[in-house]
C-alpha positions as CSV (number, residue, x, y, z in Angstrom):
1,M,117.6,71.7,150.4
2,R,119.7,68.6,150.6
3,K,118.3,67.3,147.3
4,I,119.2,70.6,145.6
5,L,122.8,70.4,147.0
6,S,123.1,66.8,145.9
7,A,121.9,67.6,142.4
8,L,124.3,70.5,142.2
9,L,127.2,68.3,143.4
10,F,126.3,65.7,140.8
11,L,126.3,68.2,138.0
12,F,129.6,69.6,139.2
13,C,131.2,66.1,139.1
14,L,129.9,65.6,135.6
15,C,131.5,68.9,134.4
16,L,134.9,68.0,135.8
17,P,135.9,65.6,133.1
18,L,134.8,68.1,130.5
19,A,136.9,70.8,132.0
20,A,139.9,68.6,132.3
21,G,139.4,67.5,128.6
22,A,139.8,71.2,127.5
23,E,143.3,71.3,128.9
24,G,146.4,69.5,127.8
25,R,145.9,69.7,124.1
26,V,146.6,72.0,121.2
27,L,143.6,73.7,119.5
28,P,143.1,75.2,116.0
29,E,142.7,78.6,117.6
30,D,146.3,78.4,118.8
31,F,147.3,79.0,115.2
32,V,145.7,82.4,115.0
33,V,147.4,85.5,116.4
34,R,145.3,88.6,116.7
35,G,143.1,87.5,113.8
36,V,146.1,86.6,111.6
37,A,146.2,82.9,110.7
38,L,148.5,80.6,108.9
39,G,147.2,79.8,105.4
40,E,145.3,83.1,105.0
41,P,146.0,85.4,102.0
42,E,148.2,88.3,102.7
43,D,146.2,91.3,103.9
44,L,148.6,94.0,104.9
45,E,145.8,96.2,106.3
46,Q,144.6,93.5,108.6
47,I,148.2,92.5,109.6
48,S,148.9,96.2,110.4
49,K,145.8,96.4,112.5
50,A,147.0,93.4,114.5
51,F,150.7,94.4,114.9
52,G,151.0,98.0,113.8
53,K,152.8,99.5,110.8
54,P,155.7,97.3,109.6
55,L,159.1,98.6,110.6
56,F,160.6,97.0,107.5
57,D,160.3,93.9,105.3
58,N,162.8,91.7,103.5
59,E,162.8,88.5,101.5
60,K,164.6,85.3,102.6
61,S,164.9,81.8,101.4
62,V,163.8,79.0,103.7
63,F,164.9,75.7,102.2
64,G,164.4,77.2,98.8
65,I,161.1,78.8,99.5
66,R,161.0,82.6,99.0
67,V,159.4,84.2,102.0
68,K,158.7,87.9,102.6
69,Y,159.0,88.8,106.3
70,Y,157.4,91.8,107.8
71,T,158.9,92.9,111.1
72,F,156.9,94.9,113.6
73,K,157.5,96.6,117.0
74,K,157.7,94.4,120.1
75,K,159.4,91.6,118.0
76,F,156.5,90.3,115.9
77,S,157.3,88.9,112.5
78,V,154.9,87.7,109.8
79,G,156.2,85.7,106.8
80,V,154.3,85.5,103.5
81,S,155.1,83.1,100.7
82,V,156.1,85.0,97.7
83,S,154.7,82.4,95.3
84,T,151.3,82.0,96.9
85,G,150.7,85.2,98.8
86,K,149.7,83.2,101.9
87,V,150.8,83.6,105.5
88,V,153.3,80.8,106.2
89,D,155.2,82.0,109.3
90,I,154.3,84.0,112.4
91,V,157.0,84.7,115.0
92,I,156.4,86.2,118.5
93,E,159.2,87.3,120.7
94,D,157.2,89.9,122.6
95,K,157.6,89.4,126.4
96,D,154.1,90.9,127.0
97,Y,152.2,88.7,124.6
98,A,149.7,86.3,126.2
99,A,148.4,83.2,124.3
100,R,145.5,81.0,125.2
101,A,145.0,80.3,129.0
102,D,147.4,83.2,129.6
103,V,150.5,81.3,128.5
104,R,153.2,83.9,128.2
105,Y,156.9,84.6,128.3
106,G,158.5,82.7,131.2
107,A,155.9,80.0,131.3
108,T,157.3,76.8,132.7
109,S,157.4,73.5,130.8
110,H,154.8,72.2,133.3
111,R,152.5,75.1,132.5
112,I,153.1,74.5,128.7
113,A,152.2,70.8,129.1
114,A,149.1,71.6,131.2
115,V,147.7,73.8,128.4
116,Y,149.0,72.2,125.2
117,G,150.0,68.7,126.2
118,K,153.3,67.1,126.9
119,K,155.9,67.1,124.1
120,D,159.6,66.1,124.3
121,R,162.1,68.9,123.7
122,V,163.6,69.1,120.2
123,R,167.0,70.7,119.5
124,L,166.7,72.5,116.1
125,G,168.6,75.3,114.5
126,G,170.6,75.8,117.7
127,L,167.5,76.4,119.7
128,T,165.3,74.2,121.9
129,W,161.6,73.7,121.1
130,H,158.3,72.0,122.0
131,I,156.6,71.4,118.7
132,Y,152.9,70.8,118.2
133,E,150.8,70.1,115.1
134,N,147.5,71.8,114.2
135,P,144.8,69.1,114.7
136,E,143.0,70.3,111.6
137,H,146.1,71.0,109.4
138,P,149.0,68.8,110.6
139,T,151.5,70.6,108.3
140,Q,151.0,73.6,110.4
141,R,153.2,73.6,113.5
142,M,153.3,75.7,116.7
143,M,156.8,75.8,118.0
144,L,157.5,77.0,121.6
145,E,161.1,78.0,122.2
146,V,162.3,77.3,125.7
147,E,165.5,78.5,127.4
148,P,168.0,75.7,128.1
149,G,168.4,75.0,131.8
150,T,165.2,76.7,133.1
151,W,163.1,75.3,130.2
152,S,160.9,78.4,130.4
153,L,159.1,79.9,127.3
154,V,160.9,82.6,125.4
155,S,159.2,82.8,122.0
156,W,156.5,81.3,119.7
157,R,156.7,80.3,116.1
158,L,153.6,79.3,114.1
159,T,154.7,77.9,110.7
160,S,153.7,75.8,107.7
161,L,157.3,75.8,106.4
162,P,159.5,72.7,106.5
163,L,161.7,72.5,109.5
164,T,164.6,70.5,108.0
165,E,166.2,69.9,104.6
166,E,165.0,66.3,104.8
167,E,161.4,67.5,105.3
168,A,161.7,70.0,102.5
169,D,163.0,67.2,100.2
170,Q,160.2,64.9,101.2
171,R,157.6,67.6,100.4
172,G,159.3,68.4,97.2
173,D,159.4,64.7,96.1
174,E,155.7,64.4,96.9
175,D,154.4,67.6,95.5
176,G,156.9,68.9,93.0
177,D,158.5,72.4,93.0
178,W,157.9,74.4,96.2
179,Q,157.5,77.5,94.2
180,N,154.6,76.3,92.2
181,A,150.9,76.4,93.1
182,N,151.0,72.9,94.6
183,F,152.9,74.3,97.6
184,D,149.7,76.2,98.6
185,A,147.7,73.1,98.3
186,Y,150.2,71.1,100.3
187,I,150.5,73.4,103.3
188,L,146.8,73.5,103.7
189,G,146.5,69.7,103.3
190,S,145.8,67.2,106.1
191,R,148.7,64.8,105.6
192,E,150.9,64.1,108.5
193,I,154.6,65.0,108.4
194,D,157.1,62.5,109.7
195,T,159.0,64.4,112.4
196,S,160.5,61.3,114.0
197,A,163.9,62.3,112.8
198,I,163.8,65.5,115.0
199,E,161.7,64.4,117.9
200,G,163.3,63.6,121.3
201,R,166.8,64.6,120.3
202,D,167.6,67.3,122.7
203,G,171.2,67.5,121.7
204,D,170.6,67.7,117.9
205,E,171.9,70.9,116.2
206,K,170.3,69.9,112.9
207,G,168.8,72.6,110.8
208,P,169.7,76.3,110.1
209,K,169.0,79.1,112.5
210,P,165.4,80.5,112.2
211,P,165.3,83.0,109.3
212,W,164.3,85.9,111.6
213,K,167.3,85.2,113.8
214,K,169.8,85.9,111.0
């Protein structure tokens, strides 16, 4: 009996590092919401199954990129690139939504770090964010908005759009006109974006308000 207990304890100890390794990092699955993923072709039927019938839609320009936003009940928004027909923006402001590991509205910065890893807060567009990159597609970002003071989670944004004018200019210089087919190839590429200009600057008001906030 003691040998069996010792063997079980040994296996348990072996599993602990594996369990710990599953926490504290962002995963590709974090960039999929109810089966709708960044970079996928627009499928209004699938999107409607995920979020319900759109309440309305409108087009907006994000750093010169035309994006059609569908708005749903419970404050879900899905943005589709007009030029490529691909999903480029998913916004979640639903207080009942639960992400991986049951991260939800009101989650503390400690809880966010425990699940996704620690990131410095970034002040962007008048809001405060923790910003994470998709490990498989670094141009895709998961942005977690936190409330100043309490630093608790209030919204999610999954996006492959540029976050600043400088970043938009950088992509444009490297890949040409955002409105051409190269944009689709770029946002699904694996090149890293230099976000050093916006990281760790909690007081920075740089950048416009998010398009769904206007």
